[in-house]
C-alpha beads as a LAMMPS data file, in Angstrom:
LAMMPS data file: protein, C-alpha beads

204 atoms
203 bonds

1 atom types
1 bond types

-500.0 500.0 xlo xhi
-500.0 500.0 ylo yhi
-500.0 500.0 zlo zhi

Masses

1 110.0

Atoms # bond

1 1 1 27.332 5.048 4.410
2 1 1 23.601 5.667 5.306
3 1 1 22.550 9.240 6.992
4 1 1 20.752 9.419 10.656
5 1 1 17.166 9.489 9.115
6 1 1 14.700 11.462 11.936
7 1 1 12.422 8.894 13.925
8 1 1 9.053 10.506 11.717
9 1 1 10.386 9.999 8.394
10 1 1 9.524 6.690 8.258
11 1 1 5.773 7.039 8.636
12 1 1 5.821 10.256 6.436
13 1 1 7.431 8.242 3.737
14 1 1 5.028 5.456 4.136
15 1 1 1.768 7.565 4.779
16 1 1 2.516 11.032 3.004
17 1 1 1.272 10.149 -0.231
18 1 1 -1.872 8.964 0.902
19 1 1 -2.572 12.057 2.793
20 1 1 -1.659 14.194 0.164
21 1 1 -4.082 12.580 -2.047
22 1 1 -6.929 12.777 0.701
23 1 1 -5.692 16.389 0.901
24 1 1 -6.061 17.439 -2.063
25 1 1 -8.689 15.612 -2.869
26 1 1 -11.518 16.592 -0.642
27 1 1 -9.728 20.628 -0.377
28 1 1 -9.885 20.487 -4.057
29 1 1 -13.388 22.562 -5.185
30 1 1 -12.356 25.036 -1.979
31 1 1 -8.914 25.456 -3.971
32 1 1 -10.350 25.845 -6.959
33 1 1 -12.748 28.401 -5.859
34 1 1 -10.115 30.469 -4.571
35 1 1 -7.409 30.307 -6.964
36 1 1 -9.291 29.260 -10.433
37 1 1 -6.818 27.708 -12.287
38 1 1 -7.746 24.910 -13.761
39 1 1 -5.232 24.955 -16.524
40 1 1 -2.541 24.324 -14.355
41 1 1 -4.449 21.565 -12.088
42 1 1 -7.158 20.138 -14.246
43 1 1 -11.069 19.899 -13.132
44 1 1 -11.211 16.893 -11.638
45 1 1 -10.463 16.327 -7.518
46 1 1 -9.704 12.657 -8.456
47 1 1 -7.325 13.447 -11.072
48 1 1 -5.301 15.893 -9.809
49 1 1 -5.289 14.149 -6.121
50 1 1 -3.641 11.211 -8.010
51 1 1 -1.165 13.933 -9.591
52 1 1 -0.264 14.887 -6.040
53 1 1 -0.204 11.353 -4.725
54 1 1 2.834 10.606 -7.537
55 1 1 4.877 13.953 -6.625
56 1 1 4.756 12.879 -2.983
57 1 1 5.353 9.269 -3.922
58 1 1 8.497 10.698 -5.786
59 1 1 9.697 12.699 -2.967
60 1 1 9.196 9.623 -0.453
61 1 1 11.410 7.465 -2.542
62 1 1 14.128 10.541 -2.638
63 1 1 14.467 10.412 0.888
64 1 1 14.429 6.830 1.107
65 1 1 17.701 7.132 -1.391
66 1 1 19.127 10.071 0.306
67 1 1 18.780 8.787 3.934
68 1 1 19.069 4.806 3.446
69 1 1 21.387 4.580 0.018
70 1 1 18.499 2.062 -0.959
71 1 1 14.835 1.709 -1.303
72 1 1 13.110 -1.374 0.534
73 1 1 11.995 -3.755 -2.226
74 1 1 7.983 -3.663 -1.599
75 1 1 7.720 0.379 -1.395
76 1 1 9.918 0.364 -4.841
77 1 1 7.311 -2.217 -6.121
78 1 1 4.407 0.395 -4.735
79 1 1 6.298 3.351 -6.191
80 1 1 6.205 1.742 -10.020
81 1 1 3.100 0.694 -9.728
82 1 1 1.402 4.151 -8.677
83 1 1 3.431 5.906 -11.250
84 1 1 2.075 3.397 -14.136
85 1 1 -1.344 3.433 -13.045
86 1 1 -0.969 6.984 -11.776
87 1 1 0.809 8.232 -14.530
88 1 1 -2.045 6.467 -17.043
89 1 1 -4.768 8.042 -14.769
90 1 1 -3.844 11.543 -15.363
91 1 1 -2.466 11.000 -18.961
92 1 1 -6.179 9.477 -20.469
93 1 1 -8.317 11.990 -17.618
94 1 1 -10.043 8.673 -16.489
95 1 1 -9.778 8.016 -12.686
96 1 1 -10.507 3.945 -13.695
97 1 1 -6.602 3.146 -13.745
98 1 1 -5.685 4.273 -10.160
99 1 1 -8.860 2.469 -9.064
100 1 1 -7.760 -0.846 -10.292
101 1 1 -4.539 -0.167 -9.314
102 1 1 -5.413 -1.703 -6.015
103 1 1 -7.085 -5.031 -7.297
104 1 1 -3.574 -5.488 -9.626
105 1 1 -1.225 -4.890 -6.754
106 1 1 -3.474 -7.226 -4.390
107 1 1 -3.231 -10.347 -7.093
108 1 1 0.146 -9.908 -7.437
109 1 1 1.043 -10.571 -3.926
110 1 1 -1.483 -12.808 -3.536
111 1 1 -0.124 -14.674 -6.464
112 1 1 3.663 -14.482 -5.627
113 1 1 2.779 -15.709 -1.763
114 1 1 0.292 -18.888 -2.654
115 1 1 2.728 -19.577 -5.915
116 1 1 5.934 -19.407 -3.687
117 1 1 4.215 -21.441 -0.906
118 1 1 3.128 -24.335 -3.420
119 1 1 5.478 -24.181 -6.164
120 1 1 8.522 -23.423 -4.381
121 1 1 7.415 -24.279 -0.606
122 1 1 8.966 -20.964 0.503
123 1 1 6.726 -18.913 2.838
124 1 1 7.613 -15.617 1.389
125 1 1 6.219 -13.761 4.113
126 1 1 9.214 -14.998 6.607
127 1 1 11.633 -12.281 5.537
128 1 1 9.394 -9.252 5.194
129 1 1 7.959 -10.191 9.137
130 1 1 10.394 -12.133 11.239
131 1 1 12.006 -9.224 12.877
132 1 1 8.893 -9.029 14.387
133 1 1 7.243 -12.023 14.522
134 1 1 9.945 -15.399 15.608
135 1 1 7.791 -18.368 14.560
136 1 1 8.357 -22.287 13.540
137 1 1 8.266 -22.892 9.301
138 1 1 4.754 -24.348 9.830
139 1 1 3.868 -20.710 11.623
140 1 1 4.929 -19.426 8.874
141 1 1 3.454 -21.225 5.908
142 1 1 0.323 -21.450 8.000
143 1 1 0.423 -16.942 7.658
144 1 1 1.744 -17.105 4.686
145 1 1 -1.875 -19.138 2.986
146 1 1 -3.662 -16.910 5.140
147 1 1 -2.042 -13.381 3.520
148 1 1 -2.352 -14.772 0.435
149 1 1 -6.257 -15.771 1.190
150 1 1 -6.547 -12.180 2.312
151 1 1 -4.988 -10.414 -0.411
152 1 1 -7.527 -12.103 -2.857
153 1 1 -10.216 -11.368 -1.166
154 1 1 -9.245 -7.877 -0.833
155 1 1 -8.540 -7.589 -4.891
156 1 1 -12.304 -8.844 -5.720
157 1 1 -13.703 -6.190 -2.594
158 1 1 -11.682 -3.443 -4.577
159 1 1 -13.333 -4.701 -7.724
160 1 1 -16.873 -4.790 -6.198
161 1 1 -15.903 -1.388 -4.549
162 1 1 -14.942 0.848 -7.271
163 1 1 -17.190 -0.822 -9.835
164 1 1 -20.483 -0.213 -8.009
165 1 1 -20.439 2.536 -5.326
166 1 1 -19.611 6.028 -6.042
167 1 1 -16.003 7.881 -6.308
168 1 1 -16.322 9.122 -2.656
169 1 1 -17.328 5.907 -0.915
170 1 1 -14.170 4.449 -2.789
171 1 1 -11.508 7.208 -1.537
172 1 1 -12.930 6.777 1.853
173 1 1 -12.469 2.778 1.595
174 1 1 -9.315 2.577 -0.079
175 1 1 -7.488 5.456 3.006
176 1 1 -9.424 3.899 5.695
177 1 1 -12.005 0.699 4.706
178 1 1 -8.622 -1.127 3.547
179 1 1 -6.338 0.289 6.382
180 1 1 -8.989 -1.078 9.043
181 1 1 -9.602 -4.225 7.777
182 1 1 -5.570 -4.973 7.110
183 1 1 -5.382 -4.032 10.848
184 1 1 -7.957 -6.170 11.799
185 1 1 -7.021 -8.775 9.630
186 1 1 -3.273 -9.002 11.418
187 1 1 -5.016 -9.037 14.519
188 1 1 -7.039 -12.209 13.961
189 1 1 -3.757 -14.031 13.301
190 1 1 -2.595 -13.581 16.741
191 1 1 -3.308 -16.558 17.363
192 1 1 -1.453 -18.567 14.822
193 1 1 1.407 -16.407 16.479
194 1 1 1.034 -17.530 19.649
195 1 1 0.719 -20.694 18.372
196 1 1 3.903 -21.245 16.663
197 1 1 5.925 -18.630 17.948
198 1 1 9.212 -19.635 19.210
199 1 1 11.475 -18.146 22.286
200 1 1 13.778 -15.016 21.598
201 1 1 17.339 -16.629 21.290
202 1 1 19.160 -13.692 22.902
203 1 1 16.973 -14.870 25.959
204 1 1 18.473 -17.417 28.454

Bonds

1 1 1 2
2 1 2 3
3 1 3 4
4 1 4 5
5 1 5 6
6 1 6 7
7 1 7 8
8 1 8 9
9 1 9 10
10 1 10 11
11 1 11 12
12 1 12 13
13 1 13 14
14 1 14 15
15 1 15 16
16 1 16 17
17 1 17 18
18 1 18 19
19 1 19 20
20 1 20 21
21 1 21 22
22 1 22 23
23 1 23 24
24 1 24 25
25 1 25 26
26 1 26 27
27 1 27 28
28 1 28 29
29 1 29 30
30 1 30 31
31 1 31 32
32 1 32 33
33 1 33 34
34 1 34 35
35 1 35 36
36 1 36 37
37 1 37 38
38 1 38 39
39 1 39 40
40 1 40 41
41 1 41 42
42 1 42 43
43 1 43 44
44 1 44 45
45 1 45 46
46 1 46 47
47 1 47 48
48 1 48 49
49 1 49 50
50 1 50 51
51 1 51 52
52 1 52 53
53 1 53 54
54 1 54 55
55 1 55 56
56 1 56 57
57 1 57 58
58 1 58 59
59 1 59 60
60 1 60 61
61 1 61 62
62 1 62 63
63 1 63 64
64 1 64 65
65 1 65 66
66 1 66 67
67 1 67 68
68 1 68 69
69 1 69 70
70 1 70 71
71 1 71 72
72 1 72 73
73 1 73 74
74 1 74 75
75 1 75 76
76 1 76 77
77 1 77 78
78 1 78 79
79 1 79 80
80 1 80 81
81 1 81 82
82 1 82 83
83 1 83 84
84 1 84 85
85 1 85 86
86 1 86 87
87 1 87 88
88 1 88 89
89 1 89 90
90 1 90 91
91 1 91 92
92 1 92 93
93 1 93 94
94 1 94 95
95 1 95 96
96 1 96 97
97 1 97 98
98 1 98 99
99 1 99 100
100 1 100 101
101 1 101 102
102 1 102 103
103 1 103 104
104 1 104 105
105 1 105 106
106 1 106 107
107 1 107 108
108 1 108 109
109 1 109 110
110 1 110 111
111 1 111 112
112 1 112 113
113 1 113 114
114 1 114 115
115 1 115 116
116 1 116 117
117 1 117 118
118 1 118 119
119 1 119 120
120 1 120 121
121 1 121 122
122 1 122 123
123 1 123 124
124 1 124 125
125 1 125 126
126 1 126 127
127 1 127 128
128 1 128 129
129 1 129 130
130 1 130 131
131 1 131 132
132 1 132 133
133 1 133 134
134 1 134 135
135 1 135 136
136 1 136 137
137 1 137 138
138 1 138 139
139 1 139 140
140 1 140 141
141 1 141 142
142 1 142 143
143 1 143 144
144 1 144 145
145 1 145 146
146 1 146 147
147 1 147 148
148 1 148 149
149 1 149 150
150 1 150 151
151 1 151 152
152 1 152 153
153 1 153 154
154 1 154 155
155 1 155 156
156 1 156 157
157 1 157 158
158 1 158 159
159 1 159 160
160 1 160 161
161 1 161 162
162 1 162 163
163 1 163 164
164 1 164 165
165 1 165 166
166 1 166 167
167 1 167 168
168 1 168 169
169 1 169 170
170 1 170 171
171 1 171 172
172 1 172 173
173 1 173 174
174 1 174 175
175 1 175 176
176 1 176 177
177 1 177 178
178 1 178 179
179 1 179 180
180 1 180 181
181 1 181 182
182 1 182 183
183 1 183 184
184 1 184 185
185 1 185 186
186 1 186 187
187 1 187 188
188 1 188 189
189 1 189 190
190 1 190 191
191 1 191 192
192 1 192 193
193 1 193 194
194 1 194 195
195 1 195 196
196 1 196 197
197 1 197 198
198 1 198 199
199 1 199 200
200 1 200 201
201 1 201 202
202 1 202 203
203 1 203 204
């Protein structure tokens, strides 16, 4: 039996690790100046922030298990990827591993969505979103295809940004830019959602 989870816990689990990464990355220099313990945390802000992100991710997974007795598939997949690429980043002291993570995650999402659509004729966005949007199968097929293209575009964009821009630019893009682009993309799909919307079955 699952325990009652506080309302703030869900957003904290989802966005907490990102907030930890951001806080450590931008507060690292001041922390080192006040507490010169490079032996413990390393000398690079990005490496220390990645380690903090990994720890916060593990804590979030632990809270999910404690309250829900299970971990949703997408957050679990994301956590596994974070631990793999974060671990490589910290172990080899090379931030390029973690910078490649969004590219690989977005590419996997694109392959899964488009592969499911064209090979198995299944709109795999539907099981994830049907509680929020009630649409016809045609609408779900269109939305799945567009999400697949979106993830391809984001994978390409991440590669361009991390390979051509500064580290701090990539960090801001990862935290703010990619989130803003996702929100903008979802809002741009509301004409499709409205067009293929089905009446609520609970309505008379």
